[in-house]
C-alpha positions, 0 to 999 in steps of 0.5 A: 906209054912205056918203052919201045914196046908201046905197052900201056902203063897199067896204073895210068890205064886203071885211072883213066878207066876209073874217071870214065866210069865215075863220068859215065855214071854221073851222065847215066843216073837214069840207067839201071846200073846208075840207079843201083849205084845210086840206091846202093852208095849214095841214097841220101844225095841229090843229083847236084851233090854227087859230083861234090861228094867228099866222104869215102864210100866203100863198095864193089871193086869198080865203085872203089876205082871209080871213087878213087879216081873221080878227082881227076875229072 
């Protein structure tokens, strides 16, 4: 929170939403959007290895935000 107007810090909000998106993807690999991300960005990795991915994989804006903030999980 910032100031007396109770405005939410946009940088902090972006990080939180990135964290949440990454976690939701790991929990929903069976959903259509989860399958799409898996095939598009990490086709050669097992489900067990997704949490430990270290190489940077550039993709869509949403993927990049989730990837950038996955370390906060």
